[in-house]
C-alpha positions as CSV (number, residue, x, y, z in Angstrom):
1,M,184.7,-89.3,-103.4
2,A,185.4,-92.1,-100.9
3,A,183.1,-92.4,-97.9
4,S,184.5,-91.4,-94.6
5,P,185.4,-94.4,-92.4
6,K,182.9,-95.2,-89.7
7,R,183.9,-93.7,-86.4
8,L,183.6,-96.4,-83.7
9,P,183.1,-95.1,-80.2
10,L,185.3,-95.3,-77.3
11,V,183.5,-97.2,-74.5
12,V,184.2,-96.2,-70.9
13,G,183.0,-98.1,-67.9
14,L,182.7,-96.2,-64.6
15,D,182.3,-98.1,-61.4
16,F,181.3,-95.5,-58.9
17,G,181.5,-97.5,-55.6
18,T,180.4,-96.8,-52.1
19,T,184.0,-96.8,-50.8
20,F,186.2,-97.0,-53.9
21,S,185.7,-96.2,-57.6
22,G,187.3,-97.4,-60.8
23,A,187.3,-96.9,-64.5
24,S,188.3,-98.8,-67.7
25,W,188.0,-98.1,-71.4
26,Y,188.0,-99.9,-74.7
27,L,188.7,-98.2,-78.1
28,C,187.1,-100.1,-80.9
29,D,188.9,-100.1,-84.2
30,D,187.6,-103.2,-85.9
31,E,184.0,-104.4,-85.7
32,S,185.1,-108.0,-86.2
33,D,187.6,-108.0,-83.4
34,E,187.1,-110.3,-80.4
35,P,187.3,-108.0,-77.4
36,Q,190.5,-108.0,-75.5
37,D,190.6,-107.0,-71.8
38,P,189.8,-103.3,-71.4
39,E,192.4,-100.9,-70.2
40,V,192.1,-100.2,-66.5
41,I,193.1,-96.9,-64.9
42,R,195.8,-97.6,-62.4
43,D,197.6,-94.3,-62.1
44,W,195.9,-91.8,-59.7
45,D,198.7,-89.2,-59.5
46,T,199.5,-89.6,-55.9
47,D,202.7,-89.7,-53.9
48,R,201.2,-92.0,-51.3
49,S,202.8,-95.4,-51.0
50,N,201.0,-98.5,-52.3
51,T,198.5,-96.5,-54.4
52,H,200.4,-95.5,-57.5
53,E,199.3,-98.7,-59.3
54,A,196.0,-99.1,-57.5
55,Q,193.0,-100.2,-59.6
56,K,190.6,-98.1,-57.5
57,V,190.5,-94.6,-56.0
58,P,188.7,-93.8,-52.8
59,S,185.1,-92.5,-53.2
60,K,185.8,-89.4,-51.1
61,I,185.6,-85.7,-51.7
62,Y,186.5,-82.6,-49.7
63,Y,185.5,-79.0,-50.2
64,D,188.0,-76.4,-48.9
65,V,185.8,-73.5,-47.7
66,L,188.8,-71.2,-47.5
67,T,190.1,-71.7,-51.1
68,D,187.0,-73.1,-52.8
69,D,189.2,-76.0,-54.0
70,I,187.8,-79.5,-54.3
71,Y,190.0,-82.4,-53.4
72,W,189.1,-86.0,-54.2
73,G,190.4,-89.6,-53.8
74,Y,194.0,-90.0,-52.8
75,E,194.8,-86.2,-53.0
76,I,192.6,-85.4,-49.9
77,P,194.8,-84.2,-47.0
78,D,195.1,-86.5,-44.0
79,D,194.1,-83.8,-41.6
80,V,190.6,-83.1,-42.9
81,E,187.3,-84.9,-42.7
82,P,186.0,-85.6,-46.2
83,F,182.6,-86.7,-47.5
84,E,182.4,-90.5,-47.5
85,W,179.6,-92.9,-48.4
86,F,177.7,-90.2,-50.1
87,K,176.7,-92.5,-53.0
88,L,174.0,-94.1,-50.8
89,L,172.5,-90.6,-50.1
90,L,171.0,-90.8,-53.6
91,L,168.5,-93.2,-52.0
92,E,165.6,-91.9,-50.0
93,Q,165.9,-92.9,-46.4
94,E,162.7,-95.0,-46.4
95,D,164.2,-97.1,-49.3
96,L,167.3,-98.1,-47.3
97,Q,167.4,-101.3,-45.4
98,A,166.6,-100.7,-41.7
99,H,170.2,-101.6,-40.5
100,L,171.6,-99.4,-43.2
101,R,169.6,-96.3,-42.1
102,D,171.2,-96.4,-38.7
103,S,174.7,-97.2,-39.8
104,F,177.5,-94.9,-38.6
105,H,178.7,-94.1,-42.1
106,L,175.2,-93.0,-43.4
107,R,174.5,-90.9,-40.3
108,A,177.8,-89.1,-40.7
109,A,177.3,-88.6,-44.4
110,R,173.8,-87.3,-43.9
111,R,175.0,-84.9,-41.2
112,K,177.7,-83.5,-43.4
113,L,175.3,-83.2,-46.3
114,K,173.0,-81.1,-44.2
115,D,175.8,-78.9,-42.9
116,S,177.1,-78.3,-46.5
117,G,173.8,-77.1,-47.9
118,K,174.4,-79.2,-50.9
119,T,172.3,-82.0,-52.4
120,A,173.3,-85.6,-52.8
121,V,173.2,-85.2,-56.6
122,E,175.6,-82.2,-56.4
123,I,178.1,-84.1,-54.2
124,V,178.0,-87.1,-56.5
125,G,178.2,-84.9,-59.6
126,D,181.2,-83.1,-58.2
127,Y,183.0,-86.4,-57.4
128,L,182.1,-87.9,-60.8
129,G,183.4,-84.7,-62.4
130,K,186.8,-85.2,-60.8
131,L,186.8,-88.9,-61.7
132,W,185.8,-88.2,-65.3
133,S,188.4,-85.5,-65.8
134,H,191.1,-87.8,-64.6
135,V,189.9,-90.6,-66.8
136,L,189.8,-88.4,-69.9
137,M,193.4,-87.2,-69.1
138,K,194.7,-90.8,-68.8
139,I,193.0,-91.9,-72.0
140,M,194.3,-88.9,-73.9
141,K,197.9,-89.7,-72.7
142,T,197.5,-93.3,-73.9
143,E,195.4,-92.9,-77.1
144,G,196.3,-89.3,-78.1
145,A,194.2,-86.7,-79.9
146,I,192.2,-89.4,-81.7
147,I,189.7,-89.5,-78.9
148,D,188.5,-86.0,-79.9
149,A,187.3,-87.5,-83.2
150,V,185.4,-90.5,-81.8
151,P,182.0,-90.6,-80.0
152,F,181.8,-91.9,-76.4
153,H,179.6,-94.5,-74.9
154,V,179.8,-94.4,-71.1
155,V,178.4,-97.2,-69.0
156,L,177.7,-96.4,-65.3
157,T,177.3,-99.1,-62.8
158,V,174.5,-99.0,-60.2
159,P,174.0,-101.1,-57.1
160,A,171.6,-104.1,-57.1
161,I,169.6,-102.7,-54.2
162,W,168.8,-99.4,-55.9
163,K,165.3,-98.3,-56.8
164,D,164.4,-97.0,-60.3
165,Y,164.4,-93.3,-59.4
166,T,168.0,-93.4,-58.4
167,R,169.0,-93.9,-62.0
168,D,167.4,-90.5,-62.8
169,R,169.5,-89.0,-60.0
170,M,172.7,-90.7,-61.3
171,R,171.9,-89.3,-64.7
172,L,171.6,-85.8,-63.3
173,A,174.9,-86.2,-61.4
174,A,176.5,-87.5,-64.7
175,K,175.3,-84.4,-66.4
176,R,176.7,-82.1,-63.7
177,A,180.0,-84.0,-64.0
178,G,180.2,-83.2,-67.7
179,I,180.0,-86.9,-68.7
180,M,177.0,-86.2,-71.0
181,K,178.5,-83.2,-72.7
182,N,178.2,-83.3,-76.5
183,R,181.5,-83.9,-78.3
184,A,182.7,-82.8,-81.7
185,A,182.1,-86.4,-82.8
186,G,178.5,-86.4,-81.6
187,P,176.5,-86.8,-78.3
188,T,177.8,-89.1,-75.6
189,V,175.7,-92.2,-75.0
190,V,175.1,-93.0,-71.3
191,S,173.8,-96.3,-70.2
192,F,173.6,-98.2,-66.9
193,I,174.3,-101.8,-65.8
194,S,173.9,-103.3,-62.3
195,E,177.1,-104.0,-60.5
196,P,176.7,-107.8,-60.1
197,E,175.8,-108.1,-63.8
198,A,178.9,-106.1,-64.8
199,A,180.9,-108.4,-62.6
200,A,179.3,-111.4,-64.3
201,F,180.2,-109.9,-67.7
202,A,183.9,-109.7,-66.7
203,T,184.1,-113.2,-65.2
204,T,182.2,-115.0,-67.9
205,H,184.5,-113.3,-70.4
206,E,187.4,-114.6,-68.5
207,H,186.1,-118.2,-68.2
208,R,184.3,-118.5,-71.6
209,R,187.0,-120.9,-72.8
210,R,186.7,-123.4,-69.9
211,G,186.4,-126.8,-71.5
212,N,184.2,-128.1,-68.8
213,L,181.2,-125.8,-69.4
214,K,178.1,-127.4,-70.6
215,A,174.6,-126.3,-71.4
216,G,172.5,-126.3,-68.2
217,D,175.5,-125.6,-65.9
218,T,175.1,-122.7,-63.5
219,F,177.5,-120.5,-61.7
220,V,177.4,-117.7,-59.0
221,V,179.2,-114.4,-59.0
222,V,179.9,-113.0,-55.5
223,D,180.7,-109.3,-55.7
224,A,182.2,-108.4,-52.3
225,G,182.9,-104.7,-52.0
226,G,183.6,-102.2,-49.3
227,G,180.0,-101.5,-48.5
228,T,177.9,-104.2,-50.0
229,V,178.1,-107.9,-51.0
230,D,175.9,-108.9,-54.0
231,V,175.3,-112.3,-55.5
232,I,173.9,-113.1,-58.9
233,S,173.7,-116.5,-60.7
234,Y,173.5,-117.5,-64.3
235,K,172.6,-120.6,-66.3
236,I,174.6,-121.5,-69.4
237,E,172.4,-121.9,-72.5
238,V,175.2,-122.2,-75.1
239,P,178.8,-122.9,-74.1
240,K,180.4,-121.4,-77.2
241,P,180.0,-118.6,-77.9
242,L,178.9,-118.3,-74.3
243,V,175.2,-117.5,-73.9
244,V,173.8,-117.2,-70.4
245,T,170.5,-116.5,-68.7
246,E,170.0,-115.3,-65.2
247,C,169.0,-118.3,-63.2
248,V,167.3,-117.0,-60.0
249,E,166.9,-113.6,-58.5
250,G,170.1,-112.2,-57.0
251,D,170.4,-110.7,-53.6
252,G,172.6,-108.4,-51.6
253,D,173.4,-107.1,-48.1
254,L,175.4,-104.5,-46.3
255,C,178.3,-106.7,-45.2
256,G,181.3,-105.4,-47.1
257,A,184.9,-105.0,-45.9
258,S,184.4,-101.6,-44.3
259,F,182.4,-103.3,-41.5
260,V,185.5,-105.4,-40.7
261,D,187.4,-102.2,-40.6
262,E,184.9,-100.7,-38.1
263,K,185.4,-103.7,-35.8
264,F,189.2,-103.3,-36.0
265,E,188.9,-99.6,-35.1
266,A,186.6,-100.4,-32.2
267,R,189.2,-102.9,-31.0
268,M,192.0,-100.3,-31.1
269,I,189.9,-97.9,-29.1
270,R,189.4,-100.5,-26.5
271,E,193.2,-101.2,-26.5
272,I,194.3,-97.6,-26.0
273,S,191.1,-95.8,-24.7
274,L,188.8,-93.5,-26.6
275,P,190.4,-90.2,-25.3
276,T,193.8,-91.4,-26.6
277,W,192.3,-92.5,-29.9
278,K,190.6,-89.1,-30.3
279,S,193.9,-87.3,-29.5
280,L,195.6,-88.9,-32.6
281,S,195.8,-86.9,-35.8
282,R,194.1,-88.1,-38.9
283,P,197.5,-89.0,-40.5
284,Q,198.3,-91.2,-37.4
285,I,194.9,-92.9,-37.6
286,T,195.4,-93.4,-41.4
287,A,198.8,-95.1,-40.6
288,I,197.1,-97.5,-38.2
289,M,194.1,-98.2,-40.4
290,K,195.8,-98.3,-43.8
291,E,199.4,-99.4,-43.4
292,N,199.0,-101.6,-40.3
293,W,195.6,-103.1,-40.8
294,E,194.6,-102.9,-44.5
295,D,197.9,-103.5,-46.2
296,R,199.7,-105.7,-43.7
297,I,197.0,-107.8,-42.0
298,K,193.5,-107.8,-43.5
299,R,194.3,-108.6,-47.1
300,K,196.8,-111.3,-46.2
301,F,195.2,-112.9,-43.2
302,D,194.3,-116.5,-44.1
303,G,193.4,-117.9,-40.7
304,S,196.9,-119.0,-39.8
305,T,197.8,-119.0,-36.1
306,K,200.5,-116.3,-36.1
307,S,200.0,-113.0,-34.2
308,W,200.4,-109.4,-35.4
309,T,201.6,-106.4,-33.5
310,I,200.0,-103.1,-34.3
311,Q,202.6,-100.3,-34.5
312,L,201.2,-97.3,-32.7
313,P,202.5,-93.7,-33.2
314,S,205.7,-93.1,-31.2
315,P,204.2,-90.4,-28.8
316,L,201.9,-93.1,-27.2
317,T,203.3,-94.7,-24.1
318,Q,201.1,-97.8,-24.2
319,R,202.5,-101.1,-25.2
320,D,201.8,-101.9,-28.9
321,P,198.8,-104.2,-28.9
322,T,199.0,-107.7,-30.4
323,L,196.2,-109.4,-32.3
324,T,196.0,-113.2,-32.4
325,A,194.4,-115.1,-35.2
326,H,191.4,-115.6,-33.0
327,D,191.1,-111.8,-32.5
328,I,191.1,-111.2,-36.2
329,E,188.6,-114.0,-36.8
330,Q,186.3,-112.1,-34.4
331,L,186.7,-109.0,-36.5
332,F,185.5,-110.9,-39.6
333,S,182.6,-112.4,-37.7
334,A,180.7,-109.1,-38.2
335,V,180.1,-110.0,-41.9
336,L,180.8,-113.6,-42.6
337,P,177.4,-115.0,-41.4
338,K,175.6,-112.5,-43.7
339,I,177.9,-113.5,-46.7
340,R,177.4,-117.2,-46.0
341,K,173.7,-116.7,-45.9
342,L,173.7,-114.8,-49.2
343,V,175.6,-117.6,-50.9
344,K,173.7,-120.4,-49.1
345,D,170.3,-118.9,-50.1
346,Q,171.4,-118.5,-53.7
347,L,172.7,-122.1,-53.9
348,R,169.5,-123.4,-52.4
349,E,167.3,-121.6,-54.9
350,I,169.5,-122.8,-57.8
351,L,169.3,-126.4,-56.6
352,T,165.5,-126.1,-56.2
353,K,165.1,-124.7,-59.7
354,T,167.6,-126.8,-61.6
355,A,168.0,-129.9,-59.4
356,K,171.8,-129.3,-59.8
357,H,174.6,-127.7,-57.8
358,P,176.3,-124.7,-59.4
359,K,179.5,-125.5,-61.3
360,F,181.5,-122.8,-59.6
361,I,181.4,-119.6,-57.5
362,I,183.6,-116.7,-58.6
363,L,184.7,-114.0,-56.1
364,V,185.1,-110.5,-57.4
365,G,185.5,-107.0,-55.8
366,G,188.0,-105.6,-53.4
367,F,186.9,-107.8,-50.5
368,G,186.7,-110.7,-52.9
369,R,190.5,-110.8,-52.8
370,S,190.5,-111.6,-49.0
371,A,192.3,-114.9,-48.4
372,Y,190.3,-115.4,-45.2
373,L,186.9,-114.9,-47.0
374,Y,188.1,-117.5,-49.6
375,K,189.1,-119.9,-46.9
376,C,185.8,-119.6,-45.0
377,L,183.6,-120.1,-48.1
378,K,185.8,-123.0,-49.2
379,E,185.3,-124.7,-45.8
380,W,181.6,-124.0,-45.9
381,L,181.2,-125.5,-49.3
382,G,182.8,-128.7,-48.0
383,D,182.2,-131.7,-50.3
384,R,179.7,-129.9,-52.5
385,P,180.5,-130.3,-56.2
386,T,180.9,-126.5,-56.6
387,E,184.4,-125.0,-57.3
388,L,185.3,-121.7,-55.6
389,L,187.4,-119.4,-57.9
390,E,188.8,-115.9,-57.6
391,S,188.4,-113.6,-60.6
392,K,191.6,-112.3,-62.3
393,D,192.0,-108.7,-61.2
394,A,189.0,-109.1,-58.9
395,W,189.0,-105.5,-57.8
396,S,188.6,-104.1,-61.3
397,A,186.0,-106.7,-62.4
398,I,183.0,-104.4,-62.3
399,C,184.5,-101.5,-64.3
400,R,185.9,-104.0,-66.9
401,G,182.6,-105.8,-67.1
402,A,180.8,-102.5,-67.7
403,T,183.1,-101.6,-70.5
404,L,182.8,-105.0,-72.1
405,S,179.0,-104.9,-71.9
406,G,178.9,-101.5,-73.6
407,A,181.2,-102.6,-76.4
408,M,179.2,-105.9,-77.0
409,S,175.8,-104.3,-76.7
410,Q,176.6,-101.8,-79.4
411,G,177.8,-104.5,-81.7
412,L,181.2,-102.9,-81.8
413,V,183.1,-106.1,-81.1
414,K,182.4,-109.8,-81.4
415,Q,180.0,-110.8,-78.7
416,T,181.8,-113.5,-76.7
417,V,179.3,-113.3,-73.9
418,Q,175.6,-112.8,-74.3
419,V,173.2,-112.3,-71.4
420,R,170.0,-113.5,-73.0
421,S,167.7,-113.1,-70.1
422,R,167.3,-111.4,-66.8
423,I,165.0,-111.8,-63.8
424,A,162.6,-108.9,-63.2
425,R,163.2,-107.3,-59.8
426,A,159.9,-105.4,-59.8
427,S,156.3,-105.7,-61.1
428,Y,154.9,-103.2,-63.7
429,G,151.3,-102.7,-64.6
430,W,148.3,-100.4,-64.6
431,C,145.0,-99.8,-62.8
432,Y,141.5,-100.7,-63.9
433,A,138.0,-100.9,-62.5
434,T,135.7,-103.9,-62.5
435,N,132.3,-104.9,-61.1
436,F,132.5,-105.0,-57.3
437,I,132.0,-108.6,-55.9
438,E,131.3,-108.9,-52.2
439,G,133.8,-111.1,-50.5
440,V,136.2,-110.8,-53.4
441,H,137.1,-107.2,-53.5
442,D,138.3,-105.0,-50.7
443,K,135.5,-102.8,-49.3
444,R,137.8,-99.8,-49.3
445,D,137.8,-100.0,-53.1
446,K,134.0,-99.9,-53.5
447,R,132.9,-96.9,-55.5
448,W,129.6,-95.9,-57.2
449,D,130.1,-95.5,-61.0
450,E,127.7,-92.6,-61.8
451,Y,128.1,-93.3,-65.6
452,D,127.3,-97.0,-65.6
453,G,125.0,-96.8,-62.5
454,E,126.6,-99.7,-60.6
455,W,129.1,-100.4,-57.8
456,V,132.7,-101.0,-59.0
457,A,136.0,-102.1,-57.5
458,W,138.2,-99.1,-58.1
459,K,142.0,-99.1,-58.7
460,Q,142.5,-102.9,-59.2
461,M,145.9,-103.8,-60.6
462,T,146.9,-105.6,-63.8
463,W,150.6,-106.6,-63.8
464,A,152.1,-106.9,-67.3
465,V,155.5,-107.8,-65.7
466,K,155.7,-109.5,-62.3
467,R,158.8,-109.7,-60.1
468,G,160.6,-112.9,-60.8
469,D,159.5,-113.1,-64.4
470,D,162.0,-114.0,-67.0
471,I,162.2,-110.9,-69.1
472,S,164.5,-112.3,-71.8
473,T,162.3,-113.2,-74.7
474,R,159.9,-110.8,-76.4
475,S,156.6,-111.1,-74.7
476,S,153.6,-108.9,-74.3
477,K,150.5,-108.4,-72.3
478,S,147.4,-106.7,-73.6
479,E,144.2,-105.5,-72.1
480,S,141.2,-103.5,-73.3
481,I,139.6,-101.0,-71.0
482,Y,137.2,-98.1,-71.6
483,H,137.3,-94.4,-70.7
484,Q,134.1,-92.4,-70.0
485,F,133.6,-88.8,-71.2
486,D,130.7,-86.6,-70.0
487,C,128.3,-85.7,-72.8
488,K,129.0,-82.0,-72.1
489,K,132.5,-82.5,-73.5
490,R,133.3,-81.5,-77.1
491,G,136.2,-81.9,-79.4
492,I,139.5,-83.8,-79.0
493,Q,140.2,-84.6,-75.4
494,S,143.6,-85.3,-73.7
495,R,144.1,-87.7,-70.9
496,T,147.0,-89.3,-69.0
497,T,147.5,-93.0,-68.2
498,E,149.8,-94.1,-65.4
499,I,152.2,-97.1,-65.2
500,Y,152.8,-98.3,-61.7
501,V,155.7,-100.3,-60.1
502,C,155.8,-102.6,-57.1
503,H,159.1,-103.9,-55.6
504,D,157.4,-106.3,-53.1
505,E,158.0,-110.0,-53.7
506,R,154.3,-110.5,-54.5
507,A,152.5,-107.6,-56.2
508,P,149.0,-107.0,-54.8
509,S,145.8,-107.2,-56.8
510,R,144.8,-103.7,-55.7
511,Q,146.6,-100.4,-55.4
512,D,148.0,-100.1,-51.9
513,K,151.0,-98.3,-50.3
514,C,153.6,-100.6,-52.0
515,V,152.4,-99.6,-55.5
516,Q,154.1,-96.5,-56.7
517,L,153.7,-94.3,-59.8
518,F,156.5,-95.2,-62.3
519,A,155.7,-93.3,-65.5
520,S,152.9,-91.4,-67.2
521,V,151.8,-91.6,-70.8
522,S,149.7,-88.8,-72.3
523,W,147.3,-89.4,-75.2
524,K,144.5,-87.7,-77.1
525,T,141.3,-89.1,-78.6
526,P,141.7,-89.4,-82.4
527,V,138.2,-88.0,-83.0
528,P,136.0,-85.4,-81.2
529,V,134.4,-87.1,-78.3
530,E,130.9,-86.2,-79.4
531,T,131.3,-88.6,-82.3
532,L,131.9,-91.5,-80.0
533,P,129.2,-94.1,-79.2
534,L,127.0,-93.4,-76.1
535,G,127.6,-95.6,-73.1
536,R,124.8,-98.2,-72.4
537,G,125.0,-98.0,-68.6
538,A,122.0,-97.1,-66.4
539,G,123.7,-94.0,-65.0
540,I,124.5,-90.6,-66.4
541,P,124.7,-90.4,-70.2
542,H,128.3,-90.4,-71.4
543,Y,130.5,-91.2,-74.4
544,R,132.5,-94.4,-74.2
545,F,136.0,-94.7,-75.6
546,T,137.7,-98.1,-75.7
547,L,141.5,-98.2,-75.2
548,D,143.9,-101.1,-75.8
549,F,146.9,-101.2,-73.4
550,K,149.8,-103.3,-74.4
551,M,153.3,-103.8,-72.9
552,E,156.0,-105.6,-74.8
553,V,159.1,-106.6,-72.9
554,S,162.4,-107.4,-74.4
555,G,165.4,-107.7,-72.1
556,A,165.8,-104.8,-69.8
557,A,163.4,-102.5,-71.7
558,A,159.7,-102.4,-72.2
559,D,157.5,-100.6,-74.6
560,F,154.0,-99.4,-73.5
561,F,151.5,-98.8,-76.2
562,I,148.0,-97.2,-76.1
563,S,145.8,-97.7,-79.2
564,H,142.2,-97.4,-80.3
565,N,140.8,-99.5,-83.1
566,G,144.3,-100.4,-84.3
567,I,145.4,-96.7,-84.3
568,Q,148.3,-96.1,-81.9
569,L,147.7,-93.0,-79.7
570,A,150.8,-93.0,-77.6
571,S,153.8,-95.1,-76.6
572,K,156.6,-95.0,-74.1
573,N,159.8,-96.9,-73.6
574,I,160.7,-97.7,-70.0
575,S,163.6,-99.4,-68.3
576,V,162.6,-102.5,-66.5
577,A,164.5,-103.1,-63.3
578,H,166.5,-106.4,-63.5
579,E,168.9,-105.8,-60.6
């Protein structure tokens, strides 16, 4: 009987953005195929103008308390106030940048969340559920019933500024959305990729055949979205097939297109007065913000000297305001200095590390399509030998990159782009105690060890991975420590060892407030403790048990091992932050 053909999975990339979200998919049918461009969802079933072929859908959701209906994206009525910017509610307030905590969008989202009685995970899960249902419907229409017989691999994008715990919350939201639901063909695999790395996957795939790429060249990807702008840089190790390593640590800031929109809205309020603006209906405000500003002016403005008249609703008696090129430049001034600084700092670090200017900078994201942003960055670059490029289909780059990375990482298609190394964005390690040395150790850590009968420095840190480390090649760090058991103990004993994380630029040598618990590993002694050797200290009699800690890092994952005399007692795989 012939063996059944291998069922290759359908890979779906979901770019859940702060202001807009997108999706793409790739159905693998031949393991030797070089990947083509993923299919991008462009039909969002709306009768609104200029949105039928949009590559993204608004990250908005509205709960109708009268009917219990849930509306999302373009289908939300104009006369209601939906949830917006709820993605960033997955972050704890103390982990948000100071200027972000006080932003109007976040304060409004937090207030609506409190009033709703829901959690951030529930809101995100409900939105992702709507997005996922729509994606499945569109794929079914294109590919047919075959998708019921293939497993799924879903790649979710996450922001570069997110802490580790937010991935757990995203996973819970994905579960609520039904994304992780088992299928007839098997369980759905869910993985994550940082947004700038997904953008880099898409752009390097696009430019992999450029004839002027050489080993040692570097390039920068600028992911300019609605809420944030992120930069990430790569060094080319092998031009063909393209193999890259992350060059220097990326960065990001809250300086996306929505802040230019805020400035425009404030300008309109000054033009017609706040009471008049508040008297407008939501459809009227949408007509001003979307049709007048977004579609007609902001996307097309390139710095030219012409003027634009804002068409106000007919009931208003005021003269329609006119914006000059200088006025519009002032609106962009809210974000351009921050974007320039992100790019400038990245270029400076690359030059310091490699002694060469980057080969090119690629703009991606919805804001990356701005003609004025392109013009300003081009002027700022001046005579630097760095080319400024705009990604093909810049708005969909992240979801396409997520899909490509999923297909390539599973070995489903020929790997045309390989990210061989990443820069660790956090430090990982464990605590230990050592003999206390006056003038070297902090007095707050001084403890009396009753077993060994001496003063020790308690809770000192060993960092197996440090922020800024290249975590590409397989490397490991080992350390032997001992654990003490009271002589009254009998039998097999269980203990827990903690792994800690620190996101600060320089991880401290001792456990302070910036060091947080990341994971716990439980283990048992392989023999009854009464068979262990007695400790030789001058203190209380005790049994001494020697442990070997080892952490092996490979790419974005790390394996933590605990062993004794060559016998492995426990292990744990952890995800190492590289965004």
